[in-house]
C-alpha positions in Angstrom: 0.0 -0.1 0.0 1.4 3.4 -1.0 1.5 6.1 1.5 2.9 9.7 1.5 3.3 11.4 4.7 4.2 15.0 5.0 5.7 16.9 7.9 7.3 20.3 8.6 4.5 22.8 8.2 3.8 25.5 10.8 3.6 29.2 11.4 6.4 31.4 10.5 7.0 35.1 10.1 7.6 36.7 6.7 11.2 36.2 5.7 11.5 33.1 7.6 12.1 29.5 6.5 10.6 26.1 6.8 11.4 22.6 5.4 8.8 20.2 4.5 9.4 16.5 4.3 7.4 13.8 2.5 8.2 10.2 3.2 6.8 7.6 0.7 6.3 4.0 1.5 5.2 1.0 -0.6 7.1 1.8 -3.7 9.6 4.2 -5.3 8.7 7.0 -7.8 10.5 8.7 -10.5 8.6 12.0 -10.2 7.6 13.4 -6.8 6.2 16.9 -6.5 4.9 19.6 -4.1 1.6 21.4 -4.7 -0.2 23.9 -2.6 -3.7 25.0 -2.3 -4.8 28.3 -0.6 -8.5 28.8 0.6 -10.7 29.5 -2.4 -8.0 28.8 -5.0 -7.2 25.8 -7.0 -4.4 23.6 -6.2 -1.1 24.8 -8.0 2.3 23.3 -8.8 5.2 24.3 -6.6 8.1 22.2 -7.5 8.9 18.7 -8.7 11.9 16.3 -8.9 12.6 13.5 -11.4 14.7 10.9 -9.7 16.4 13.6 -7.8 18.5 14.6 -10.8 16.1 17.1 -12.6 14.1 19.6 -10.8 11.3 21.9 -11.9 9.9 24.9 -10.2 7.0 27.3 -10.5 8.1 30.7 -11.4 6.9 32.3 -8.2 9.2 30.2 -6.0 12.2 30.2 -8.1 15.3 31.2 -6.0 13.3 30.9 -2.8 12.4 27.2 -2.6 14.4 24.1 -3.3 13.3 20.5 -3.9 15.5 17.7 -2.9 15.4 14.0 -2.5 16.9 11.4 -0.5 16.3 8.3 -2.6 17.8 5.9 0.3 15.0 7.3 2.4 12.4 7.5 -0.3 11.9 11.1 0.9 11.5 14.3 -0.9 12.0 17.7 0.8 10.9 21.2 0.1 13.2 24.0 1.7 11.2 27.3 1.6 13.2 30.5 2.3 12.1 34.2 2.3 8.5 33.1 3.0 5.8 35.6 2.1 2.1 35.8 3.4 1.0 34.8 0.0 2.7 31.4 0.5 0.3 30.6 3.1 -1.5 27.3 1.9 -1.8 23.7 2.5 1.1 22.1 0.9 0.7 18.6 -0.6 3.2 16.0 -1.6 2.5 14.1 -4.7 4.0 11.2 -6.6 3.8 9.4 -10.0 2.7 12.3 -12.2 3.5 13.4 -15.8 3.3 16.0 -16.8 4.8 17.2 -13.7 2.9 20.5 -13.5 -0.6 19.1 -13.8 -2.1 17.9 -10.4 -4.6 15.7 -12.4 -1.8 13.6 -13.5 -0.6 12.5 -10.1 -1.7 9.1 -8.8 -0.7 9.5 -5.1 -1.1 12.3 -2.6 -0.3 13.0 1.0 -2.7 14.4 3.5 -1.2 18.0 3.3 0.6 20.2 5.8 -0.4 23.7 6.6 2.0 26.5 6.2 1.1 29.9 7.6 3.3 32.9 6.9 2.4 36.0 9.1 3.2 39.5 8.0 
């Protein structure tokens, strides 16, 4: 049975940092990604990693967020720096999706972790 379990969300002041983790169990994946969904908005792509070797980012997080993977632990991370209030959302880990930016293409999802950035 495949499970994705996120951790690391919380409340942080603007300009602060957080690191999200997503541990996968049940199988390994070529593509793992992060999405986010703010209240009243659609789920949007944040970042994705293909086998840890190739990374993709949404334009609004470039140079602030970094996705990385520990293949031995079957875990993907999202390091978020210079956080802004508009980054407030529930962040979801997803796996097994192509194309990487379309949430409908992913077959597995975590439960989500709340990130709140105060001004």
